[in-house]
C-alpha positions in Angstrom: 0.0 0.0 0.0 1.3 3.5 -0.8 2.7 5.0 2.4 1.1 8.4 3.4 3.2 9.0 6.5 6.1 11.4 6.7 8.9 10.1 4.6 11.7 8.6 6.8 15.3 9.4 6.2 17.3 6.7 4.4 19.4 6.0 7.4 16.2 5.3 9.4 15.2 2.4 7.1 16.3 -1.2 6.9 16.9 -2.7 3.4 13.5 -4.4 3.3 11.6 -1.2 4.4 13.6 0.9 2.0 12.7 -1.4 -0.8 9.1 -1.3 0.1 9.1 2.5 0.2 10.8 2.7 -3.2 8.3 0.3 -4.6 5.5 2.5 -3.3 7.1 5.4 -5.2 7.3 3.4 -8.4 3.6 2.4 -8.1 2.5 5.9 -7.4 4.5 7.3 -10.4 3.2 4.6 -12.8 -0.3 5.7 -11.6 0.4 9.3 -12.3 2.4 9.1 -15.5 1.5 5.8 -17.1 1.7 4.3 -19.6 5.4 4.7 -18.9 8.6 2.8 -19.7 11.1 1.6 -17.1 13.8 3.9 -18.6 11.5 6.9 -18.1 10.6 5.8 -14.6 14.3 5.5 -13.7 15.0 9.0 -15.0 12.0 10.5 -13.3 12.8 8.9 -9.9 16.5 9.1 -10.0 17.0 5.3 -9.9 18.9 2.9 -12.0 17.0 1.1 -14.8 17.8 -2.4 -13.4 16.5 -1.3 -10.0 13.3 0.0 -11.5 12.8 -3.1 -13.5 13.2 -5.2 -10.3 10.5 -3.2 -8.6 8.2 -3.4 -11.6 8.7 -7.2 -11.8 7.7 -7.5 -8.1 4.7 -5.2 -8.6 3.6 -7.2 -11.6 4.0 -10.4 -9.6 1.8 -8.9 -7.0 -0.8 -8.0 -9.7 -0.5 -4.2 -9.1 1.0 -3.2 -12.5 1.0 -4.7 -16.0 2.9 -4.1 -19.2 1.2 -3.3 -22.5 2.3 -2.8 -26.1 3.1 0.7 -27.1 0.7 2.3 -29.6 1.3 1.3 -33.2 2.2 4.9 -34.1 5.1 4.8 -31.7 6.6 1.6 -33.0 9.9 1.9 -34.8 12.6 -0.4 -35.8 13.5 -3.1 -33.3 11.6 -4.3 -30.3 9.6 -1.5 -28.7 10.1 -0.8 -25.0 7.4 -2.1 -22.7 5.1 0.5 -21.1 3.6 0.0 -17.7 0.2 0.9 -16.3 -1.5 0.3 -12.9 -4.0 -2.6 -12.7 -7.4 -2.4 -11.0 -5.8 -4.1 -8.0 -3.1 -1.5 -8.0 -5.6 1.3 -7.9 -7.3 -0.4 -5.0 -4.2 -0.2 -2.8 -3.6 3.5 -3.6 -5.1 5.9 -1.1 -8.9 6.0 -1.6 -10.2 7.8 1.5 -13.7 7.0 2.5 -14.9 5.6 -0.8 -16.9 2.7 0.8 -18.8 5.1 3.0 -19.3 7.5 0.1 -20.7 4.7 -2.0 -23.2 3.7 0.7 -24.2 7.4 1.1 -24.8 8.0 -2.6 -26.8 4.7 -3.0 -29.0 5.8 -0.1 -29.5 9.2 -1.7 -30.4 7.6 -5.0 -32.9 5.3 -3.3 -34.4 8.0 -1.1 -34.6 11.0 -3.5 -34.0 9.6 -7.0 -31.2 9.8 -9.6 -31.6 13.6 -10.1 -30.6 14.1 -6.5 -27.4 12.2 -7.2 -26.7 14.4 -10.2 -27.4 17.5 -8.2 -25.1 16.3 -5.4 -22.3 15.6 -7.9 -22.5 19.1 -9.4 -22.7 20.7 -5.9 -19.6 18.7 -4.9 -17.7 19.9 -7.9 -18.8 23.5 -7.5 -17.0 23.5 -4.1 -13.9 21.9 -5.6 -14.1 24.5 -8.4 -14.1 27.3 -5.9 -10.9 26.0 -4.4 -9.1 25.9 -7.7 -10.5 29.1 -9.3 -8.0 31.6 -8.0 -5.0 29.5 -9.1 -6.4 28.9 -12.6 -7.5 32.5 -13.1 -4.1 33.7 -12.1 -2.6 31.7 -15.0 -4.2 34.1 -17.5 -6.4 33.3 -20.5 -4.2 30.7 -22.2 -6.0 27.3 -21.9 -2.6 25.6 -21.8 -1.4 27.7 -18.9 -4.7 27.3 -17.1 -4.5 23.5 -17.5 -1.0 23.5 -15.9 -2.4 25.6 -13.0 -5.3 23.1 -12.7 -2.8 20.2 -12.7 -0.8 21.9 -9.9 -4.0 22.4 -7.9 -5.0 18.7 -8.3 -1.5 17.5 -7.3 -1.6 19.7 -4.3 -4.7 17.9 -3.1 -3.2 14.5 -3.6 -4.4 13.6 -7.2 -1.9 12.0 -9.5 -2.3 14.5 -12.3 -0.2 15.5 -15.3 -0.5 17.2 -18.7 1.1 16.7 -22.1 0.7 18.4 -25.4 -1.0 16.5 -28.2 -2.0 17.2 -31.8 -1.1 20.2 -34.0 -2.7 23.2 -35.6 -6.4 23.4 -35.3 -6.4 20.0 -33.5 -3.8 21.0 -31.0 -4.5 20.5 -27.3 -3.4 19.4 -23.9 -4.2 15.9 -22.6 -4.9 16.2 -18.9 -4.4 12.8 -17.2 -5.5 11.7 -13.7 -3.9 8.4 -12.6 -5.9 8.0 -9.5 -9.5 8.8 -8.5 -10.7 8.7 -4.9 -14.3 7.9 -5.9 -13.5 5.6 -8.8 -15.9 2.8 -7.8 -18.7 5.3 -6.9 -18.3 6.9 -10.3 -18.4 3.5 -12.0 -21.9 3.1 -10.5 -22.9 6.8 -10.8 -21.4 8.4 -14.0 -22.8 11.8 -12.9 -19.6 12.3 -10.9 -17.4 12.0 -14.0 -19.7 14.3 -16.0 -19.8 16.9 -13.2 -16.0 17.0 -13.1 -15.9 17.4 -16.9 -18.3 20.3 -16.7 -16.3 21.9 -13.9 -13.0 21.6 -15.9 -14.7 23.3 -18.9 -15.7 26.2 -16.7 -12.3 26.5 -15.1 -10.4 26.3 -18.3 -12.7 28.5 -20.4 -13.0 25.9 -23.2 -15.2 22.9 -24.0 -13.2 19.9 -22.8 -13.8 16.3 -23.9 -13.5 13.3 -21.6 -11.7 10.5 -23.6 -11.3 7.8 -20.9 -12.0 7.2 -17.2 -10.8 4.9 -14.5 -14.5 4.4 -13.7 -15.0 2.8 -17.1 -12.1 0.5 -16.7 -9.4 2.6 -18.4 -5.9 2.9 -16.9 -6.2 6.7 -16.5 -8.8 9.4 -16.7 -8.0 11.4 -19.8 -9.5 14.8 -20.7 -8.7 16.6 -24.0 -8.4 20.4 -23.6 -8.4 22.2 -27.0 -5.7 24.8 -27.5 -5.8 25.8 -31.2 -3.2 28.3 -32.5 -1.3 28.2 -29.2 2.4 27.3 -29.5 3.3 24.3 -27.3 5.2 25.0 -24.1 7.2 22.9 -21.7 6.6 22.8 -18.0 7.5 20.6 -15.0 4.3 18.5 -15.3 4.4 18.1 -19.1 6.1 15.1 -20.6 8.4 16.1 -23.5 7.2 13.3 -25.8 3.9 13.8 -27.6 1.2 11.2 -27.4 -1.9 11.0 -29.5 -5.2 10.9 -27.7 -6.9 7.5 -27.4 
C-alpha cells in the first residue's frame, strides 16, 4: 500500500523497508504518468534502470501493474520498449479515502430521493472543488494551456496523480490532462454523474469545452481529458512530458 506517512530518512530504514518505500514510489509514479517505460521511470525517480525493472517485476508479480504494447504509431525499428500501467488491483491499494462510506451514502441518496438528487449532489460537490481551484487557474491568464497547468498543480496539491502533455497540432492541438488515481473511482463507476460533473467543472475553469476521452471508472488505466488549445504554441513545464502522445 502506498505510504502516506512522513517520509523517513534513508538511514532510518532497513533494506526491506527501504525497498518497500521505493516500490510505493514506483507504483504511485506509474499511476500518475503511465503508460510509462522503465527507462523513463528510472530517469524521473533518479533510480537505476535495473533497480526500477526489479521493482516493476515485483509489482507485476503482486498483480499491481502490468505491461502493455506501445501504440502502433510509436513503434519503430527493433523491439519497442514495454510500457507499464497500474491494474485495477493496483488502484485499490492506492489511497482511496472514505470511498466505501461515500458509495453507501450515494446509494442511499439515490434510493431516497432519486437519480436527479445524485446528479445535483455531484454538481454541488464539484462546485465546491471548483471554488478551491478558481484563484490559481484564473491567475494563470487566458491561455488554456497555462490554465491547464495551473489546474494540474492544484490537483496534485490535493493528492491527485495529475499530469498534462501536449497533443496534436494546428487546429487539432490541445493538452491531454491525465489523472492516474480517482478517490471515488468505484462510486463513479456506478454513478457516472460524478465524471460528468467533473468534466463540466473543468470546462468552466479552463474556459473551453473539454472532452473526456477515458475514465478509470469505465475500466481505463487513467482518466484522460482533452483540452483544445488551437493556434497556441506548445510550451514545456514541469508537469508536461516532453514526448507527444496521440489521444486515445
